[in-house]
C-alpha positions in Angstrom: -2.3 -3.4 -12.2 -3.5 -4.4 -15.1 -5.1 -1.3 -16.4 -2.7 -1.5 -19.5 -2.7 -5.2 -20.1 -2.4 -5.5 -23.5 -4.7 -7.8 -25.4 -5.2 -8.3 -29.1 -9.3 -7.2 -29.3 -11.7 -5.8 -26.6 -14.3 -9.2 -27.0 -17.1 -9.4 -25.0 -15.4 -12.8 -23.2 -18.9 -13.1 -20.9 -22.4 -11.3 -20.9 -21.2 -9.4 -17.5 -18.4 -9.2 -18.5 -17.8 -6.4 -21.2 -15.2 -4.3 -22.5 -14.9 -1.0 -20.4 -16.7 -2.7 -17.3 -14.7 -2.3 -13.9 -12.9 -5.0 -13.8 -12.6 -6.3 -17.5 -8.8 -5.8 -17.7 -8.4 -8.0 -14.9 -10.9 -11.0 -15.8 -9.8 -10.6 -19.2 -6.1 -11.3 -18.4 -7.4 -14.3 -16.2 -9.2 -15.6 -19.1 -6.7 -15.6 -21.7 -4.3 -17.4 -19.5 -6.4 -20.2 -18.8 -6.7 -19.2 -15.4 -10.4 -19.2 -15.0 -13.1 -21.3 -16.5 -14.0 -20.5 -20.5 -16.7 -22.7 -20.7 -19.2 -20.5 -18.8 -21.3 -17.5 -20.6 -21.3 -15.7 -17.4 -18.6 -14.5 -15.1 -20.7 -13.4 -11.5 -18.9 -10.6 -11.3 -21.3 -9.3 -9.0 -21.2 -12.3 -7.0 -19.1 -12.8 -4.0 -16.3 -15.4 -4.7 -16.5 -18.6 -3.1 -13.2 -20.0 -1.2 -13.8 -22.9 -3.8 -13.1 -20.3 -6.8 -10.4 -18.4 -4.9 -8.5 -22.4 -4.3 -9.2 -23.2 -8.4 -7.7 -19.7 -9.8 -4.8 -19.5 -6.9 -3.6 -23.2 -7.8 -3.6 -22.4 -11.5 -1.6 -19.0 -11.3 1.0 -20.6 -8.9 0.9 -23.9 -11.0 -0.4 -26.1 -8.4 -3.4 -27.4 -10.9 -1.4 -30.4 -12.0 -1.6 -31.8 -8.3 -5.4 -31.0 -8.2 -6.0 -32.4 -11.3 -4.2 -35.7 -10.2 -6.6 -35.8 -7.8 -10.0 -35.4 -9.3 -9.8 -31.8 -10.7 -12.8 -31.1 -8.6 -13.4 -28.2 -6.2 -12.7 -30.0 -3.4 -9.2 -31.6 -4.9 -8.2 -28.1 -5.8 -9.3 -26.8 -2.2 -7.1 -29.8 -0.5 -4.1 -28.8 -2.6 -4.6 -25.2 -2.0 -4.7 -25.8 2.1 -1.7 -28.6 2.0 0.4 -25.9 -0.1 -0.2 -22.9 2.6 -2.0 -21.2 -0.5 -5.0 -21.1 1.8 -5.2 -21.5 5.3 -8.3 -22.3 7.5 
């Protein structure tokens, strides 16, 4: 889907996600649009994604992050917002 994502350069955004790596375009899209944390040096591309990380990304993508931030901006607030808005079902 994002294989043709146009970016201004092919910079290394995380030490484990370099240009040409399997998910570079997708992770770069999320990075460029502020959907993932830019303060880390490692993305953890080989690690399983946690439910909390899914909640954060989905809230940001769908515009619900404002509500999570109002409730503390931590993982549990993102998770609560995601569950209460049927973004994640438990």
